[in-house]
N, C-alpha and C positions, 0 to 999 in steps of 0.2 A: 453553594455548588453541590448538587446532588451526588450521592455515591452510587455509581452504576456498577453493581456486582461486587463480590467480596474482594476481588483482586485489584480493583481500581483504586488508586491512591491519589491521582491527580487528573485534571481535565482542563481543557481550554475552551473558552467561548469563541465560537466561529463568527457568530453574528447576533447582535441584539435585534429582536423583531419588534420591540417597542422602544420608544424614545422617552427621555425624561419628560414628565408632564402628561404622558398618555394615560388615558383611563384603561383599566384592565378588568375584565370579568373572568370569573372562574372558567378554566378551560382554554383561555387564550394562550398562545405560544409566546413566552417571554423571550427566550433566546435559544440558540442552537449550540450544542456542546459536542466537541470532538474528544473522545477518549482514545486510548491506545487500540481500541477495537472497532469503533464505529462512530457515526455522527448521528446524534439524536436530538429531538426537540424537547424542551422543558416547558411544561404547562404551568399556569398559575393555579394555585389551589385556593386562593382567596381573591376577593374583589378589592379594588382600590385604585390608586394612582401611582405610577412608577415615579417615585420622588427623587431617587438618586441612583446612578450607575457607578459602582465602585470599581469593578474589574472590566477593563476594555477588552475588545476582541484580540485574540492572538496570544494571550498571556496564560501560560500553564500555571495553575494554582492548585493547592491541596483540596481534596474534597472536604465539604462542610465549611469551606471559607465563605465569608459574606461577600456576595458579588453585587448586591444592590438592595434598595429599600422600597417596599411597597406599603403605602399607608394612605392617610387622608391629606388632602391639600393643606399646606400650612403646618402640618405636624412636624415637630422637632425631629431632626435626624441625628442619631447618635454619632459621636466622633469615632470613626473607624478608619484605620490605615489600610490602604489597598494591600492585599497579600503580595509578598515578593515572588518574583519569577522563580520557579523551582530550578534545581541544579541541572536538570536535563534540558536546559534551554538550547534551542537549535543554534548552531553557529551562523552568524550573519552571512548572507550571500557574498558580501564583499571580501570575507575572509577565506572563502573557498573557491575563488575564481580561477585558480590555476588549472590549466587544461593541457594535456599532451595530445597533439594531433599528429596524424600520419604526415610525412613530408609532403605528399602530393596535395594534402588538404590545406596546408598553410597558405598557399598562394591563391586559393580559390574561394575561401570562406572568410567573411568578416569576423574579426575576433574582438568584438567590443568588450571592454572591461568596465564594470560599474565604477563610478566615482566613489572612492572610499570616504565615508563620512568621518570627519575629523574626530568625532566623539567615539568612534570605534577603537581608536588607539590615540596615544598622546602625540599628536602632530603639533609641533611648535611652529606657528606661523603668525606673522604680523597682520593686523587688520587690513592694511593696504594691499598686502600680498594676497590675502584671502579674497578681497574684493576683485582684484585683477583676475585671479584664477576663476572665480565664479562668472565674471563677465565673459571670459574666453571659453567657458564650459570645458575646463580641463581638470584633471585630478592632481591636486597639489601634493599629495603624498608621494608622488613619483619624483619630486624635485629635491635635490640635495641643498640643504640650507647652509648658508655661510655666516649667518648671524650668530649672536651669543648662544652657546649651548646647542648649536645646530639649527637654530631658528630660521625658517624660510622667510626671507624678506622680499620686498617688491622687486629688487634688482635680480634676485634669483629666478623669479618667475619670468622676467623679461629675457634673461639669458636662455632659459629653458625653451621659451617660445621661439626664440631665434634659432636655436639649435635644432628644433623639431620642424622648422620650416612652416611655422604657423601662418606667416604672412601669405604663403602660397596656397593655403588651404581654401578651397572653394566649397561653400555650404550655403544652402538657401536659408533665408530668415526663419521660415516655418520649421525646417529641419533642426536648426540651432535651438529654437525655442522648445521643441519637443525633446531634444537631447538634454537640455537644462532641466526640464521638468522631470525627466526620468533618471537624472543624475548619471548620464553617460559622458565619458571622456571623448570629445569629438575627434581627438587625435587617434583614437583606436577604431574609428568607424571608417570602413572602406567605401568610397563613393563609386557608383557605377554610372554616373552621368557623363556628359561630355567633358573630357579633360579630367576625369576623376571627381567631378562635382558631386557633393553629398546632398541627396534629396531626402524627402520625408520617408520614402520607401526604404532607403538604406538605414535610416535610424530605426524604423519599425522592425526591420530584419534584425538589427542589433539588439533591440529590446527583447525580441522573441528568444534570442540566444543568451540573454542574461541568466546567470545561475539563479535558481529559485529554491527557497527553502522547501524541503519535502514536507508533505502533510504528516501529522503525527502517526497516522496509520501506516504510511509508507516507511517512515523512520523505524517503527517497531518491526515491520516486516523485514527490513534490511538488517536490523540488529539480530533478530532471532535466526534468520536463515544463514547469516554469516557465522553466528555462533555454532549452529548445527553443522555447517560445512567444515568448520575448523576443528570441532571437538569430536564429531562422530565420523569414523572412517567408513565412508559409503562404498558399497559395491552393488552391482546390478545384475539381475537375472531377467531375461525376456522370454516369453513364450507366445506362440500364435494360437489363437482360439478360433475354432470353426463355429461361427455363430449362426450358420444357415438355418438349422432346425429350430433354435430358440427364437430367432427373428420371425420365422413362419408361425410358431406357436403364439408369440406375442401379438402378431397381426390378427390372429384368430380372436384373441382376448379383446383386442382393441375394437374389432368389428362387433363384438358382443357388448361393448360399452364398458369393459374393465379398464381401470386407470393406469395399469402398470406400464412402466417404461423399461428400456434395456438397462438403464442405470439402476433401477430398483432391483432387477435380477442380479446385477453385479454386486450391489450392496448386500443383499441377502446371502449370496455365495461367500462373500468376504466374512460376514459375521459368523456364519456356520464354520468356516475354516479356522477362524481365530479361536474358536472354542476347542478345536482339535489341536491347535498349535499355540498353547498359552504363552510360550516364550516370545512369540512375535507380538503379543499383546502386552509385553512388559516394557520396563524402562530401566535405564542405568545412569549413574553419575560417574561411571568409570571405576568405582570402588565397590558399589553395592548394586544388587538387582532388586527391583520392586515389581512384584507380580500383581497384575490387576485382575481381580475376580470378576469384574464386569467389563463388557465391551461398550466403550463410548466411541461411536463412529463419527469421525470428522469427514465432511463432504466439502471440498474446496469449491468456492464460488468466486468467479472473477467479476469484479465491479469496476466502474470507471475510476474510483479512487484507490483501488488496490484489491488484493486478494483477501477474502474473509473465509473462515472455516466454521460454519455452523455445525453443532455437534448433536447427534442423536444419542442422548444418554440412555444407558441400559438397553442398547439395541438388541442384545442377546435375549432379553425377556419379551420382546415384541413379536407378534405374528407378522407374517409377510405383509398383510394388509395394513397393519398398524405402522410398520416401518415405512411403507410407501406413503401413507398419509402424513406421517411426521416429517419425512424428508421433503415432501412437497410444501408443507407449511413453513419449514425453515428456509427453503429456497425463496419462497415468496417474501418472507420477512427480510431476507438478505437484500433482495432487489429493491424493496421499498424502504430500506434503512430502518427497520423496526426491530432488528435483533437486539437483545439485551446482552451485556457482556457475559452473563452466566450461560447464555446459549452458544457462546463461542469459546468456552474454556472447558478443560477437562478431557479432551479427546485422548484415546489410547492408540488409535490407528486412523490413518487418513487415506481417503481415495481422491485422487486428482484426475478428473475425467475431461479430456479434451476431444472426446469423440465427435462433438458437433463442430469442430474446427478444422476438419479435413487434414489431420496429421497422421503420418504412417507410424511414427514411433517417437517417444520422448522419455526423458528421465526426470524425476522430481526430487527435490531436497527434502529430507526427513524433517518433520516438525520437531522442535526441541522437546524432549521429554517422551518421545516415542521411539520404537525400535525399527519401524519401517513405514513406507508409504507406497501405495500402488498407483502407478501412472497408467491410465487407460486411453488408448489411442482410438482412431476412427475405424469403423468397420467398412472394409473395402472389398469389392469383388476381385478375387485373385485365383489363378489356377492352383489347384491343390489335388493331392491324391486322395480319392474317396472310393472305397470299395474296390480297390485295385485299379482304378481308372483316374486319369487326370481330367478333372472337371472344374468348372468355375464355381467357387464357393465364397461365402461372405466371411472374410477373415479379419480378426481383430487382434492386435498385439497389446500385451500387457507387460509392463516392466516393474519389477519390485526393487525398490531401493532399500537396502538393509544396513543397519548399524552393525558392523563386523565385531563389535565388542560383545554383542548379544547373540547375533544370528550368524551361523556359518553357512558356507555355500550349499551344503547338502540340505540343510533345513529350509533355506530360501527356495531351493528347487522343489522340494516336496510340497512346500506351502503353496507356491504359485501354480504348480501342476494340480493340486487339489482343487483350487478355484477353477482352473481350466476344465477339469473333469465334471464339475458341477454344472458349468455353463453349457457343456456339450451334451449332457444327458437330460433330455426333456422330460422323461417319465416322472421323476420326483417333483418337478414343477407342477405337473397336473394335479398332484395331491395338495400342494401348498396353495394353489389358486382355486381349488374347488369349494 
């Protein structure tokens, strides 16, 4: 298992792209790996045959663990025990199936609960009782056992079925077979056919509603943002920025073939302002403050599998053109899944830009280890006072979320207004883009 980045300690194989016995040439993709940051392909550096797969998909194992053997056909394979699942194993879906619904939703939505695999807890059940439960496609863990030490016996299953009105249950053979395959308890599936008959569509709807284990990326996002929301006291400052002149200037540059986007201008304004307000570029653990001498700018990018934050390291040392090129390269790598973990770590300040999503305003949660994050909304035509007259201008709202342990209200206000001033004054940009 390769080590992707200095902070990566474990990874999981998402999919083996080669099967045992397949020939492999250098450069072939052997398997796909999911870290806590991204999903990446692992290429073969040698030729040979995939002799043995040691680690199956979905198992989190330490980096540098043996996951398989590549060699010559017939070559002896060393005795290797598959690495154990790490302690951060996801809770099985069957254990987190509890859901609280609004009263009005209880009667209108099917609430299928997955059948609990008896291996997930110590369910004492006789073979005959288990066979009957499986034949009826029900969850035996819901049954109170009357046998020795609470063991569920066949009679308990029969009494349970009678009490639940199983004989009156109407379900098509295809729907029942599908429910059995997907380990659904048919007693929890609501039928929408004639007389409450359960059809395949009802089972498919229940399958879609089954709890699913979050991807490793999504789990890490949830953990870190929850930690930030709980430990960092957030407060918010919002300003409206008149982008009319800057947009007109950017359109001139675009017509001349220049690559700059509005996001590039915002990024550069943020970098310059962070140099003026070093506290906003700092971090704290609640007891100490760590000042960052360099600006490492995080740019949040939304992907199908979750939010990633590629980082422009040493952004304060780059020219405007270099910052633009680096930002574009990282965004392209993010969308193609080619970011390395090192390209997603070490940010000191983050910009979350939803300007392309037609939102008037929003707030963002601070990334753990940072003092603030800037939420950038869409630029929209709005009436505004300009030169003493109410005219239609291109206005954009920005909201700064700050950690109140480091940043007070006045500093946040000065910081975000300094960004606003830079974006509303076109003259300095003409020098940066010349």
